[in-house]
N, C-alpha and C positions, 0 to 999 in steps of 0.2 A: 504493500500499499503506500502510495505517494500522498503526502498530505500538503495542502496549500490553502491560499486565501485569495480574495480577488483585488486586483487593480493598484492599490497603494499600500505602502508600508509606513506606519505611523511612527516607527522608531527613527526614520530618517528625515533630514530636513528639506526633502524635494518631493515633488509630485509629478508622475509621468502623464498628467492629464490636463496640463495648462492649455487653455484655449482662448478663443476671442470672438467677438461678434463678427458677423458677415460684413457689416459696414467697414470693418477694419482689415479685411482680407487683402493682402498683398504678398508678393513673393518674398520680400524681406521679412515681414512679419511671420509668415508661414515658415520660412526657413530657420529663423531663430527659435521659434516655439518648438518645432519638431526636434532640432538639435538638443534643446533642453530636456524635452520629454524622453528622447532615446538615452541620453546620458543617465537620467534618473532611473529608467527601466534597467539599464545595465547595473547600476549600483544595487537596485532591489534584488535582481537575480543573484548577484554575488553574495549579497547579505543571505539570502535564502539558502543558497548552497553551504555556506559557512555554518548555518543552523539547522541543517538537515531537512529543509522544507523543499520539496522537489516538484510541487505542482503549483502553477501560477496562472491566474487569469489576467491577461493583458487588457488594459483599458481600451474602450472603443475610441476614446478621445486622443489616442496616441498621436494621430495626425489630424488637426482641427479641420472640420468641414471638408473632409477628404472626398466624401461622396456627393457633395453639393455641386450642381452643374456649373456654378460660378468658379470652382476651383479647377482650372485647367493647368495648374503648374506642375511641372515634372518632379514632384516630391520623391517618387519612388526611384527614378534614375539617380537623382542627386544623392540621396541617402542610402543607395543600394550598398555601399561598402560598410556602413554603420550597421545595417541589418544583417549583413553576412558575418560580421564579427560577433554580433550578439547571438545570432543563430548558431555559430560554431560553438560557443560557450554553452548554449542549451543542450546541444547534441552531445558534446563531450561529457556533460554531467548527467545525461539521461534524464533531463527534466521533462515533465508533461506541461503542455501549454494549451490554454483554451482562450476563447473570447466569447462575449455575450453581448450582441447588439441590443440597444435599448428597447423601451416599450413601444416606441413608434415605428419600429421595423415589423410591419403587418403584412405578411404575405397573403392572409386571407381576407383582406379588406375587399369590399365590393367597389371601391373606388379605384379605377385603373391608375390615377396619379400616385396614389399611395402605394400600390404594388410596385410601380416603376421605381419609386424612391427606396422601397425595401430591396428590390433586385440590386441597386446600385450600392446600397450599404452592405449587403452581403458580399458583393464582388470586392468591395474595399477591405473587408475583413479577410476574405481569402487571400488577397493581395499581400497583406501584412504577413500572414504565415507562410506564403510562397517566398517572399523576400528574406524571410528567416531561414529558409531552406528546410522547413520542417515537413515531415511526411504526413500521410492521411490520419494519423493518431492525434495530431493537433486539431482540435474541433472547434466548431462554431455552434453554440447552443442557442435555440430560439424556442419560444413558446408558439402554440399553434395560433393564438391571436384573439380576436373578439368573436362574440356570438352573432351580432348584427340580426337578432331576432329570429334566427333559424340556425340551430346548432349543426343539423346534418348538412345543410347547404354550406356552412361555414367550413366544416371538415372537408367536404368535397372540393371546395375552392382551394383550400391549403394544399390538398394532394395534387391538384391540377397545376398549381403554380410551382410546387416543388419539382414536378416533372419537366417544367419549362426552363428550370435553371441550368446555367451553364454546368457540364458534368464535373468541372473542377471545383465549383462551389458546392454543388450537391454531395460530391465525396466527402466533404468536411462537415456536413450539417448533421446535427443531432437535435431531437426534439424532446422538450422537457415538460413534465406535468406541471399544472398550476394548482392553487388552493381553492378556486372558485369555479372555473369555467370548463377546463378540459383536464380530466383525470388521468391516472396512469393507463386505465383501460383504454381511453380515447387515444392516447399516445401509441399504444400497442396496435390499435387498429390502423393508425396512421403509418406505422412501421410495416405492417403487413401489406399495405397498398404501395409503399414507396421504397422500402428497404432501409429506411433511416433507422439508425441506432435510437434507443430511448434512454436519455439521461434521467435517472430516478432522483427527484428532489424529495428527500425523506420528510423534511418538515411540511411540504405541500402535500404529501401522501398522508401523513398523520392528520392534517386537517380535512382532506377530501380523499379517503381511501378507495371507495367505490370498487369493491370487489375482493382485493387481496387481503385476507384476514390478518396475515403476520408480516413481518418485515422480511423474513426469510422468502415468503412467497413473492413479495414485491421485488426483491433482489433477483430472485430466479427468473421472473418474467421479463425484467428489463435486461438481464445479462444475456438471455437467449437471443436478443436482437443485435448483439454486437458480433461482428466478424473478426477474424485474426488480424486483418489489415487495419481495423478500427482501433486496435489496442485494447486494453483493459476497460471494463465498464467504468464510466465516470459517475460519481454520486455527490450530489449537494446535501449539506448538512447544516441545520441550525436547530435551536430550541425556542419555544415561545418567549416573548418579551413578558415578564411578569406584569400583570395588570394592563397589558397593552391590547390593542385591538386584535381580533383573530387574524393570523397571517403576519404578525410583526415579529421581526427577528430580534433575539437577544442581544444585548450590549456586550455580554462576555460569556465565556463558556460555562455552561451548567455542567459540572464535571460528573455528577452522578447520572444525569440524563445521558451524557455522552458514553460514559462507561457501560451503561445498559445498552446503549445503541451498539457498541463495538462487540460486546459479548453475544448479542443477538444476531449480529451479522456474520459471525464466523460460521462456516469456513470460506465465505465468499471473498474473492480477491477483486479489489476495485481501487481507483484513485480518488481520493476524498477532497472535496472543496468545502471549506468552512465559510458559510456566509453569516458571519458573526461581527458586529460592529467594531470590535478592538482588533480586528484583522490578525496580524502576525502574532500577538500576544496569546490569543486563544489557540493559534495553530501551534504554538510551542508547547502549551499545556496538553493539547490533543495528542501531539507526537509522544509526549512523556507517558500518557496514559495507554496508548497503543502499544508502545514498547513494553510496558509493564504487563499488560494483559496477553499479549501475543506470545511472549517468551514461553510460557508453559505449553501452549498450544503447538508452537513449532517443535518444542522438545518431544512432546508426545508423537508427532507425525514422524520424527526421525527415529 
């Protein structure tokens, strides 16, 4: 199991997601911002390796406004050597990388202009992973999207638009269950129709289980959708925010909740993304717990 966290490291004095408004878009501004974001990303990855964290979700804001039609600057050509250097470090240390477009990347929207924007955004995410020289195990995770008054029609639109994607983008796509609209079962149906792997979000599954009675059943169902070329199953984890609204993520790791999760998830093998507010601090605690709990299991297996 590789353990990680998303996008930013709170222990460092930089952010890889600095951006600016469209009105301020210029080649000089873009070049300066991307250079800073890439330098910070490299610092984060080196920090992670030094601390035993080998899974990381790269921010979608690494290149500001990259998928906007107004951005015609050759950022990918200009920064290709930087991406290549960072990618080499990732591969040397066998890190797992993912990306997660935002809530407005909606492939199943009934509005053609929204779908077109989603396609451009997914193409940008795939381009980042290609520039890093990463294989198909580096994934782009998305939700199915909105209901738009008709769940079955929304599912069918999602399947249709996935099939229309460039194969290089589709090969990196994974679909994730949410806590309100599309359950793990819905994602499994999408997987049957499209061949997309299903990323299991455990927190969302706990809120909206819809079928699988146990964590073991949910993990088995999701894992069956992953091919060897996709790499190990990817799982998102969090616990509820105390006194928060349903679906709100915790600010810090609930050690007992996490310990139960690890115990119940054995013997499944997966890479784990912690969606917890304090980022690397919870990831380090999780790593400590996993190491303590899996040693006896590993000894028994051998």
